[in-house]
C-alpha positions as CSV (number, residue, x, y, z in Angstrom):
1,X,-35.0,9.4,-34.9
2,X,-35.4,13.1,-34.2
3,X,-32.3,15.2,-34.9
4,X,-33.2,17.6,-32.0
5,X,-31.7,16.2,-28.9
6,X,-32.8,17.2,-25.4
7,X,-30.7,17.5,-22.3
8,X,-31.1,15.3,-19.3
9,X,-32.4,18.1,-17.2
10,X,-35.3,18.6,-19.8
11,X,-36.6,15.1,-19.4
12,X,-39.3,14.7,-16.8
13,X,-41.6,11.9,-15.6
14,X,-44.5,11.4,-18.1
15,X,-42.7,13.0,-21.1
16,X,-42.9,11.2,-24.4
17,X,-41.2,11.6,-27.8
18,X,-37.9,12.7,-26.4
19,X,-34.4,11.7,-27.5
20,X,-31.2,12.4,-25.5
21,X,-27.6,12.0,-26.7
22,X,-25.6,10.6,-23.7
23,X,-22.3,9.0,-22.9
24,X,-22.0,6.1,-20.5
25,X,-19.8,7.5,-17.7
26,X,-20.0,4.6,-15.2
27,X,-21.2,1.1,-15.3
28,X,-21.4,-0.8,-12.0
29,X,-21.6,-4.6,-11.8
30,X,-25.0,-6.4,-11.5
31,X,-26.2,-6.9,-7.9
32,X,-29.0,-8.6,-6.1
33,X,-31.5,-6.5,-4.3
34,X,-31.4,-6.7,-0.5
35,X,-35.2,-7.3,0.0
36,X,-35.9,-9.4,-3.1
37,X,-34.2,-11.9,-5.4
38,X,-34.4,-9.3,-8.3
39,X,-31.1,-8.4,-10.0
40,X,-30.3,-4.9,-11.1
41,X,-27.5,-2.9,-12.6
42,X,-26.9,0.8,-12.4
43,X,-25.2,2.9,-15.1
44,X,-24.5,6.7,-15.1
45,X,-25.4,8.6,-18.3
46,X,-23.8,12.0,-19.1
47,X,-25.0,14.6,-21.6
48,X,-23.0,17.3,-23.5
49,X,-23.3,19.7,-20.6
50,X,-21.9,17.2,-18.0
51,X,-25.2,16.6,-16.3
52,X,-25.8,13.0,-15.2
53,X,-28.7,10.7,-14.5
54,X,-28.8,7.1,-13.1
55,X,-30.3,4.5,-15.4
56,X,-31.2,1.0,-14.1
57,X,-31.6,-2.3,-15.8
58,X,-33.4,-5.3,-14.2
59,X,-33.1,-9.1,-14.5
60,X,-33.0,-10.3,-18.1
61,X,-32.4,-6.8,-19.5
62,X,-29.0,-6.8,-17.9
63,X,-27.8,-9.6,-20.2
64,X,-29.8,-8.3,-23.2
65,X,-28.0,-4.9,-23.1
66,X,-24.6,-6.2,-21.9
67,X,-22.9,-5.7,-25.3
68,X,-25.1,-2.8,-26.4
69,X,-24.3,-0.4,-23.6
70,X,-20.5,0.0,-23.3
71,X,-18.8,2.3,-20.9
72,X,-17.3,5.3,-22.6
73,X,-19.5,5.0,-25.7
74,X,-22.1,7.6,-26.8
75,X,-25.7,6.7,-27.6
76,X,-29.1,8.2,-28.6
77,X,-31.6,7.0,-26.1
78,X,-35.4,7.5,-26.1
79,X,-38.5,5.9,-24.6
80,X,-36.9,5.0,-21.3
81,X,-39.2,5.0,-18.3
82,X,-38.5,8.2,-16.2
83,X,-39.6,8.3,-12.6
84,X,-38.9,10.2,-9.4
85,X,-36.4,8.6,-7.1
86,X,-37.3,7.9,-3.5
87,X,-35.5,10.4,-1.2
88,X,-33.6,7.6,0.6
89,X,-32.1,6.4,-2.7
90,X,-31.3,9.7,-4.3
91,X,-27.7,10.3,-5.3
92,X,-25.7,13.1,-6.8
93,X,-27.1,12.2,-10.2
94,X,-30.4,14.0,-9.5
95,X,-33.9,13.3,-8.4
96,X,-35.0,11.2,-11.4
97,X,-34.1,7.7,-12.4
98,X,-34.5,6.1,-15.8
99,X,-35.3,2.4,-16.3
100,X,-34.0,0.8,-19.5
101,X,-36.1,-2.1,-20.9
102,X,-36.9,-3.8,-24.2
103,X,-39.1,-0.8,-25.1
104,X,-36.1,1.6,-24.9
105,X,-34.7,2.6,-28.2
106,X,-30.9,2.8,-28.3
107,X,-28.6,3.8,-31.2
108,X,-24.8,4.1,-30.9
109,X,-23.2,7.3,-32.2
110,X,-19.6,7.5,-33.4
111,X,-18.3,10.2,-31.1
112,X,-15.3,10.5,-28.8
113,X,-16.3,12.3,-25.6
114,X,-13.3,11.2,-23.5
115,X,-12.4,14.7,-22.6
116,X,-16.0,15.3,-21.3
117,X,-15.9,12.1,-19.2
118,X,-12.6,13.1,-17.5
119,X,-14.3,16.3,-16.1
120,X,-16.2,14.0,-13.7
121,X,-13.0,12.8,-12.1
122,X,-11.2,14.5,-9.2
123,X,-8.1,12.3,-9.0
124,X,-6.4,11.9,-5.6
125,X,-2.7,11.6,-5.3
126,X,-1.4,8.4,-3.6
127,X,0.3,10.5,-0.9
128,X,-3.0,12.2,0.0
129,X,-5.0,9.0,0.4
130,X,-4.3,8.8,4.1
131,X,-6.4,11.9,4.7
132,X,-9.5,9.9,3.5
133,X,-8.7,6.7,5.4
134,X,-11.7,4.9,6.9
135,X,-14.2,7.6,5.7
136,X,-17.1,7.5,3.3
137,X,-15.3,9.7,0.8
138,X,-15.6,8.4,-2.8
139,X,-12.0,8.3,-4.2
140,X,-11.0,8.5,-7.9
141,X,-7.5,7.4,-8.9
142,X,-5.4,6.7,-11.9
143,X,-2.6,4.2,-11.8
144,X,-0.8,1.4,-13.7
145,X,-1.2,-2.2,-12.7
146,X,2.3,-3.8,-12.2
147,X,1.4,-6.9,-10.2
148,X,-1.4,-9.0,-8.8
149,X,-1.7,-11.4,-5.9
150,X,-3.6,-14.7,-5.9
151,X,-7.3,-14.8,-5.4
152,X,-8.5,-15.7,-2.0
153,X,-11.6,-16.3,0.0
154,X,-12.2,-14.3,3.2
155,X,-14.8,-14.9,5.9
156,X,-16.6,-11.8,7.0
157,X,-17.8,-11.1,10.5
158,X,-21.3,-12.1,9.5
159,X,-20.0,-15.6,8.5
160,X,-20.3,-15.1,4.7
161,X,-17.4,-16.0,2.4
162,X,-16.3,-13.4,-0.2
163,X,-13.8,-13.7,-3.0
164,X,-11.1,-10.9,-3.1
165,X,-8.0,-10.2,-5.1
166,X,-5.3,-7.6,-4.6
167,X,-3.7,-5.7,-7.5
168,X,-0.7,-3.4,-7.1
169,X,-0.9,0.1,-8.7
170,X,2.0,2.5,-9.3
171,X,1.8,6.2,-10.1
172,X,4.3,8.4,-12.0
173,X,6.2,9.1,-8.8
174,X,6.8,5.4,-8.6
175,X,4.7,5.2,-5.4
176,X,2.7,1.9,-5.0
177,X,-0.6,1.1,-3.4
178,X,-2.6,-2.1,-3.0
179,X,-6.2,-2.1,-4.4
180,X,-8.4,-4.9,-3.1
181,X,-11.1,-6.0,-5.6
182,X,-14.2,-7.6,-4.2
183,X,-16.6,-10.2,-5.6
184,X,-17.9,-9.3,-9.1
185,X,-14.8,-7.2,-9.8
186,X,-12.6,-10.3,-9.3
187,X,-14.5,-12.3,-12.0
188,X,-14.6,-9.4,-14.4
189,X,-12.0,-6.6,-14.1
190,X,-9.4,-8.8,-12.3
191,X,-9.6,-11.5,-14.9
192,X,-9.0,-9.0,-17.7
193,X,-6.1,-7.4,-15.8
194,X,-4.4,-10.8,-15.2
195,X,-4.7,-11.8,-18.8
196,X,-3.1,-8.5,-19.9
197,X,-0.7,-7.9,-17.0
198,X,2.3,-8.1,-19.3
199,X,1.0,-4.9,-21.1
200,X,0.8,-3.1,-17.7
201,X,-2.8,-1.9,-18.0
202,X,-3.7,1.6,-16.9
203,X,-6.9,1.9,-14.8
204,X,-9.0,4.9,-14.1
205,X,-11.3,4.1,-11.1
206,X,-14.1,5.9,-9.4
207,X,-16.0,5.3,-6.1
208,X,-13.2,3.6,-4.2
209,X,-12.7,3.4,-0.5
210,X,-9.5,4.1,1.4
211,X,-8.9,1.5,4.1
212,X,-6.5,1.2,7.0
213,X,-6.0,-2.5,6.2
214,X,-2.3,-3.2,5.5
215,X,-1.5,0.4,6.2
216,X,-3.1,2.7,3.6
217,X,-4.8,0.7,0.9
218,X,-7.8,1.0,-1.5
219,X,-10.8,-1.3,-1.9
220,X,-13.8,-1.4,-4.2
221,X,-17.3,-0.4,-3.2
222,X,-20.5,-1.9,-4.7
223,X,-20.9,1.1,-7.1
224,X,-17.2,1.3,-8.1
225,X,-16.5,1.7,-11.8
226,X,-13.4,1.2,-13.9
227,X,-11.9,2.2,-17.2
228,X,-9.1,-0.2,-18.1
229,X,-6.8,1.2,-20.9
230,X,-9.6,3.7,-21.7
231,X,-9.7,6.0,-24.7
232,X,-8.0,8.9,-22.9
233,X,-4.9,10.9,-23.8
234,X,-3.8,10.7,-20.1
235,X,-3.7,6.8,-20.5
236,X,-1.5,7.1,-23.6
237,X,0.9,9.5,-21.7
238,X,1.0,6.9,-18.9
239,X,2.0,4.2,-21.4
240,X,4.7,6.4,-22.9
241,X,6.1,7.1,-19.4
242,X,6.1,3.4,-18.6
243,X,8.2,2.5,-21.6
244,X,10.7,5.2,-20.7
245,X,10.9,3.9,-17.1
246,X,10.6,0.2,-18.0
247,X,13.8,-0.8,-16.2
248,X,12.9,0.9,-13.0
249,X,9.4,-0.6,-13.0
250,X,10.8,-4.0,-13.6
251,X,13.1,-3.6,-10.6
252,X,10.1,-2.6,-8.4
253,X,8.2,-5.7,-9.7
254,X,11.0,-8.1,-9.0
255,X,11.8,-6.7,-5.5
256,X,8.1,-6.7,-4.6
257,X,8.8,-4.4,-1.6
258,X,5.2,-3.3,-1.7
259,X,4.1,-6.7,-0.4
260,X,6.3,-6.6,2.7
261,X,5.5,-3.1,4.0
262,X,2.9,-3.4,6.7
263,X,1.8,-0.8,7.6
264,X,2.5,1.7,4.8
265,X,3.7,5.2,5.6
266,X,1.2,7.2,7.7
267,X,1.4,10.6,9.3
268,X,0.4,12.1,12.6
269,X,-3.2,13.5,12.4
270,X,-4.3,17.1,13.1
271,X,-5.0,17.9,16.7
272,X,-8.7,18.1,15.9
273,X,-8.8,14.4,15.0
274,X,-7.8,13.2,18.5
275,X,-10.5,11.7,20.8
276,X,-10.3,11.5,24.6
277,X,-10.8,7.9,25.7
278,X,-13.7,8.8,28.0
279,X,-15.6,10.1,24.9
280,X,-15.2,7.0,22.8
281,X,-18.0,5.1,24.5
282,X,-20.6,7.7,23.2
283,X,-19.3,7.7,19.7
284,X,-19.1,4.0,18.8
285,X,-22.4,3.7,16.9
286,X,-21.5,6.6,14.5
287,X,-17.7,6.3,14.4
288,X,-15.6,3.1,14.4
289,X,-12.0,4.5,14.0
290,X,-10.3,6.8,16.6
291,X,-7.0,8.6,17.0
292,X,-5.9,8.8,20.7
293,X,-2.8,10.0,22.4
294,X,-1.5,8.3,25.5
295,X,0.5,5.5,26.9
296,X,0.3,1.7,26.5
297,X,0.9,-1.1,29.1
298,X,1.0,-4.9,29.1
299,X,-0.9,-5.8,32.2
300,X,-1.1,-9.6,31.8
301,X,2.2,-11.5,31.4
302,X,0.8,-15.0,31.0
303,X,-0.9,-14.2,27.8
304,X,0.2,-15.8,24.5
305,X,2.2,-13.2,22.6
306,X,2.0,-15.0,19.2
307,X,0.0,-17.5,17.3
308,X,0.5,-19.6,14.1
309,X,-1.2,-18.1,11.1
310,X,-1.8,-18.5,7.4
311,X,0.5,-16.0,5.6
312,X,-2.2,-15.3,3.0
313,X,-5.2,-14.4,5.2
314,X,-3.6,-14.2,8.7
315,X,-6.2,-16.6,10.2
316,X,-5.1,-19.0,12.9
317,X,-3.5,-22.3,11.8
318,X,-2.8,-25.6,13.3
319,X,0.1,-26.3,11.0
320,X,3.7,-26.2,12.0
321,X,5.9,-23.2,11.2
322,X,7.0,-23.3,7.5
323,X,4.5,-26.0,6.5
324,X,2.7,-25.5,3.1
325,X,-1.0,-26.4,3.4
326,X,-4.5,-25.4,2.2
327,X,-6.0,-22.9,4.5
328,X,-9.6,-23.7,5.7
329,X,-10.5,-20.0,5.7
330,X,-9.1,-18.5,2.5
331,X,-8.9,-21.9,0.6
332,X,-5.5,-20.9,-0.8
333,X,-3.7,-24.3,-1.5
334,X,-0.2,-22.9,-1.0
335,X,-0.6,-21.2,2.3
336,X,2.5,-21.1,4.5
337,X,2.3,-21.3,8.3
338,X,4.1,-18.4,9.9
339,X,4.1,-16.9,13.5
340,X,2.2,-13.7,14.0
341,X,2.6,-11.4,17.0
342,X,-0.4,-10.7,19.2
343,X,-0.6,-8.7,22.5
344,X,-3.4,-7.5,24.8
345,X,-2.7,-3.9,25.9
346,X,-4.2,-1.2,28.1
347,X,-4.2,2.2,26.5
348,X,-4.4,5.1,28.9
349,X,-4.7,8.9,28.7
350,X,-5.5,11.6,31.2
351,X,-9.3,10.8,30.9
352,X,-9.4,7.0,31.3
353,X,-8.3,3.7,29.8
354,X,-9.5,1.0,27.4
355,X,-8.2,-2.5,26.6
356,X,-7.1,-3.2,23.0
357,X,-5.6,-6.0,21.0
358,X,-2.6,-5.4,18.7
359,X,-1.9,-8.0,16.0
360,X,1.0,-8.2,13.6
361,X,3.1,-5.1,12.9
362,X,1.4,-2.9,15.6
363,X,2.2,-5.6,18.2
364,X,5.8,-5.9,17.1
365,X,6.1,-2.1,17.0
366,X,5.1,-1.8,20.6
367,X,6.9,-4.9,22.0
368,X,10.1,-4.1,20.1
369,X,10.2,-7.8,19.3
370,X,9.2,-9.8,16.2
371,X,7.0,-12.8,16.0
372,X,9.8,-15.3,15.2
373,X,11.7,-14.3,18.3
374,X,8.5,-14.6,20.5
375,X,7.9,-18.1,19.0
376,X,11.4,-19.3,19.5
377,X,11.4,-18.0,23.1
378,X,8.2,-19.8,24.0
379,X,9.3,-23.0,22.4
380,X,12.9,-23.2,23.7
381,X,12.4,-21.4,27.0
382,X,8.7,-22.0,28.1
383,X,9.5,-21.3,31.8
384,X,11.7,-18.3,31.3
385,X,10.5,-14.7,32.1
386,X,9.0,-12.9,29.1
387,X,10.0,-9.6,30.7
388,X,13.6,-10.1,29.4
389,X,12.4,-10.2,25.9
390,X,9.6,-7.6,25.5
391,X,8.8,-4.1,26.4
392,X,6.0,-3.9,29.0
393,X,5.2,-0.2,28.8
394,X,6.3,3.0,27.3
395,X,6.6,6.1,29.4
396,X,6.6,8.2,26.2
397,X,3.3,9.4,24.9
398,X,2.5,7.9,21.6
399,X,-0.3,8.2,19.0
400,X,-2.6,5.2,18.5
401,X,-5.1,4.5,15.8
402,X,-7.7,2.0,17.0
403,X,-10.8,0.4,15.5
404,X,-14.0,-0.3,17.6
405,X,-15.4,-3.8,16.7
406,X,-18.9,-4.9,17.4
407,X,-19.2,-8.6,17.4
408,X,-22.9,-8.6,16.2
409,X,-25.8,-6.2,15.9
410,X,-27.2,-7.1,19.3
411,X,-23.9,-6.6,21.2
412,X,-23.7,-3.5,23.4
413,X,-20.0,-3.8,24.2
414,X,-17.2,-3.2,21.7
415,X,-13.7,-4.6,21.4
416,X,-10.8,-2.5,20.2
417,X,-8.0,-3.3,17.8
418,X,-4.8,-1.3,17.6
419,X,-4.0,-0.6,14.0
420,X,-1.1,1.9,14.1
421,X,1.5,3.0,16.7
422,X,3.2,6.4,15.9
423,X,5.9,8.0,18.0
424,X,6.1,11.6,18.8
425,X,8.9,12.1,16.3
426,X,6.8,10.9,13.3
427,X,6.8,13.4,10.5
428,X,3.6,15.2,9.6
429,X,3.6,15.4,5.8
430,X,2.0,18.0,3.6
431,X,-1.0,15.7,3.3
432,X,-2.5,17.4,6.3
433,X,-2.3,20.8,4.6
434,X,-4.5,22.1,1.8
435,X,-3.0,20.9,-1.5
436,X,-2.3,23.6,-4.0
437,X,-3.3,21.2,-6.9
438,X,-6.8,20.5,-5.6
439,X,-9.6,21.7,-7.7
440,X,-7.6,21.6,-10.9
441,X,-9.3,20.1,-14.0
442,X,-8.1,16.8,-15.5
443,X,-6.7,18.8,-18.4
444,X,-4.3,20.7,-16.1
445,X,-3.3,17.4,-14.5
446,X,-2.8,16.0,-17.9
447,X,-0.4,18.8,-18.8
448,X,1.5,18.2,-15.5
449,X,1.8,14.5,-16.5
450,X,3.3,15.4,-19.8
451,X,5.9,17.6,-18.1
452,X,6.7,14.6,-15.8
453,X,7.1,12.3,-18.8
454,X,10.1,14.3,-20.0
455,X,12.0,13.8,-16.7
456,X,13.7,10.7,-15.3
457,X,11.9,9.5,-12.2
458,X,13.6,7.9,-9.2
459,X,11.5,5.6,-7.1
460,X,11.1,6.6,-3.5
461,X,12.7,4.1,-1.1
462,X,10.2,1.7,0.5
463,X,12.1,2.2,3.8
464,X,15.0,4.4,4.8
465,X,18.0,2.8,3.2
466,X,20.3,1.1,5.8
467,X,23.3,1.4,3.5
468,X,24.5,3.9,1.0
469,X,24.7,2.9,-2.6
470,X,27.0,3.8,-5.4
471,X,24.3,6.1,-6.7
472,X,24.3,8.1,-3.4
473,X,25.9,11.5,-3.9
474,X,29.3,11.7,-2.3
475,X,30.2,14.5,0.1
476,X,32.1,17.4,-1.6
477,X,35.2,16.7,0.4
478,X,35.3,13.1,-0.8
479,X,34.7,14.2,-4.4
480,X,37.7,16.6,-4.2
481,X,39.9,13.9,-2.6
482,X,39.1,11.4,-5.4
483,X,39.6,14.0,-8.1
484,X,43.0,15.0,-6.7
485,X,44.1,11.4,-6.3
486,X,43.0,10.4,-9.8
487,X,44.9,13.4,-11.3
488,X,48.1,12.6,-9.3
489,X,48.0,8.9,-10.1
490,X,47.3,9.5,-13.8
491,X,50.8,11.0,-14.1
492,X,52.4,8.1,-12.1
493,X,52.6,4.7,-13.8
494,X,55.0,3.1,-11.3
495,X,52.5,1.6,-8.9
496,X,50.5,-1.4,-10.1
497,X,47.7,-1.4,-7.6
498,X,43.9,-1.5,-8.0
499,X,43.6,2.2,-8.7
500,X,46.2,2.0,-11.4
501,X,44.4,-0.9,-13.0
502,X,41.2,1.2,-13.1
503,X,43.0,4.2,-14.7
504,X,44.5,1.9,-17.3
505,X,41.2,0.3,-18.1
506,X,39.5,3.7,-18.5
507,X,42.2,4.8,-20.9
508,X,42.1,1.7,-23.0
509,X,38.3,1.7,-23.1
510,X,38.3,5.4,-24.0
511,X,40.9,5.0,-26.8
512,X,39.1,2.1,-28.3
513,X,35.6,3.7,-28.1
514,X,34.2,1.0,-26.0
515,X,32.7,3.3,-23.4
516,X,29.0,4.2,-23.7
517,X,28.3,7.7,-25.2
518,X,27.2,9.1,-21.9
519,X,30.2,7.7,-19.9
520,X,33.5,9.7,-20.1
521,X,36.8,8.1,-19.0
522,X,36.8,10.4,-15.9
523,X,33.2,9.4,-14.9
524,X,34.2,5.7,-15.4
525,X,37.1,6.2,-12.9
526,X,35.1,8.2,-10.4
527,X,32.2,5.6,-10.4
528,X,34.6,2.8,-9.8
529,X,36.2,4.7,-6.9
530,X,32.8,5.4,-5.5
531,X,32.1,1.6,-5.6
532,X,35.2,0.9,-3.6
533,X,34.5,3.7,-1.2
534,X,31.0,2.5,-0.4
535,X,32.0,-1.2,-0.3
536,X,34.5,-0.5,2.5
537,X,31.9,1.6,4.3
538,X,29.3,-1.3,4.1
539,X,31.6,-4.0,5.3
540,X,31.4,-2.8,8.9
541,X,27.7,-1.9,8.7
542,X,26.8,-5.3,7.2
543,X,28.9,-7.2,9.8
544,X,27.2,-5.3,12.6
545,X,23.8,-5.9,11.2
546,X,24.5,-9.6,10.7
547,X,25.7,-9.9,14.2
548,X,22.6,-8.3,15.6
549,X,20.4,-10.5,13.5
550,X,22.2,-13.6,14.7
551,X,21.8,-12.5,18.4
552,X,18.1,-11.8,17.8
553,X,17.7,-15.3,16.3
554,X,19.5,-17.0,19.2
555,X,18.2,-15.5,22.5
556,X,20.3,-17.9,24.5
557,X,23.5,-16.4,23.1
558,X,22.1,-12.9,23.4
559,X,21.4,-13.5,27.1
560,X,24.9,-14.8,27.8
561,X,26.6,-12.0,25.9
562,X,24.6,-9.3,27.7
563,X,25.3,-10.9,31.1
564,X,29.0,-11.1,30.4
565,X,29.3,-7.5,29.2
566,X,27.5,-6.2,32.2
567,X,29.7,-8.4,34.5
568,X,33.0,-7.2,33.0
569,X,32.3,-3.6,32.0
570,X,29.3,-2.4,33.9
571,X,29.0,1.2,32.8
572,X,32.7,1.5,31.8
573,X,34.0,1.7,28.2
574,X,35.9,-1.3,26.7
575,X,39.6,-1.3,25.9
576,X,41.8,-3.5,23.8
577,X,43.0,-5.3,26.9
578,X,39.5,-6.0,28.4
579,X,38.2,-7.4,25.1
580,X,40.2,-10.6,25.8
581,X,38.0,-11.2,28.9
582,X,34.9,-11.7,26.7
583,X,34.9,-15.5,26.7
584,X,31.5,-15.8,24.9
585,X,32.8,-13.9,21.9
586,X,35.9,-16.1,21.8
587,X,33.7,-19.2,21.9
588,X,31.6,-17.9,19.1
589,X,34.8,-17.6,16.9
590,X,35.9,-21.1,17.6
591,X,32.5,-22.7,17.0
592,X,31.7,-23.7,20.6
593,X,28.0,-23.8,21.5
594,X,26.3,-23.0,24.8
595,X,26.4,-26.1,27.0
596,X,29.6,-27.3,25.5
597,X,32.0,-25.0,27.2
598,X,35.7,-26.0,27.2
């Protein structure tokens, strides 16, 4: 072959005798053409200047070159067919397209161009993903896979069944996000990830979509491409960071809090993103997702406020609550029947109103009532008034995120689904501001990652913690009180209470050298005192939470307790004497049940 290599920009249709040295930057899965049974596969080639061109393989050539054209490797390519791309199919890779066939000469070169490949990526932080939700923006991310969910079949609105699988990614801030892999990615990338899950593979992905499904989540596109444990320094740094934070990552994996947060955190949008309800009708064909500000009302009281669903795909189920069965929609053999809230609402602003359906978390958020309570109420009290259980309307203006759904291409009317309900006190994060890090090269981001590797990282709480923990910083006043008490009691050996036992243990452990190197006797004492302090604090909080949970689980007791309190106290405060008048509370202590009053 000729030792003089041309650049991609120098190769034109009709040229002969050329040779280009390129690296395979992206490799999409094989697909079937829309208007013919022909199969094709697109790959993106990059030369030494960072210029790219799209090359395509057809039918049997896809298998022929499967092991010869590997993503991330560098090759000398000549004698490919070069032609102009139709305007409607042109992409950012230029106005020409190469076709690789059996006549194309390909020779692998032993070069590492990983640094060059990374220049094509503009990684988006997890916390900034919501700014690209439900748009056509191509997203590039880097993350470590810490968990996967079972494969499942879903039925699209067109009636076709698709295979999907969710993988859970974590970044160096210990934030998690769900990435849904579709079709070919399930059979290829997902299978590899599942086989190597124990090694916590690091993926670098390009051409992903940000979806509002399950809060803020990611999903693949037809042209998505992946590097799994690719030959990049940034991947090695990620692996080193993971080893250092192995215990924290294992805790996140065991708690699986990322699977129960629906929706994920989301912020209020900029004012420019709001749409008046009267204008939605004219935008439906070009826009499917809308932010609106207004009020919501339940106009129909005889509607079903819940339905039994599959816990894997949320489709309707005829099984009884808690039954394990094979879902007819997702085909998952261990689906569990669970209630799911559903409510038909009327959304209204100063310009008009529309009807919308809220399902799952948005419905519970509006009704201030969960699906289990709604189910128990309808089963045990079918004739009682639902008004006592739910909220019919909100006088406060809220922000709603809705989706316009067209049943089929011929339909002229749209239905609306409520995806998010945000109160006026929701915090607008810095994601709506211009990020200072945007536009930085991957090399700069790599340096920042190295700096983060040297620091201990604390995972952000999935939800605001209900209780304080022993790791929560104590107020200064409490620290001083503990220090003074410990100092005073260290000199007093008369009392043999719990604190004296702690002091004695600390002294014995310290004298015998049994304490870890980073734990001093004084820290040992203070940490134990903090445990006792927080334990006493949580006793009341847990008791109150448990009481509220039991009342919510037993509406009949809740109704009796509310009626009794209103009858005895009205708007007055309780006293020690009037507490004796609460017969329902007394019955609860003695084990009596409603209907068996003594």
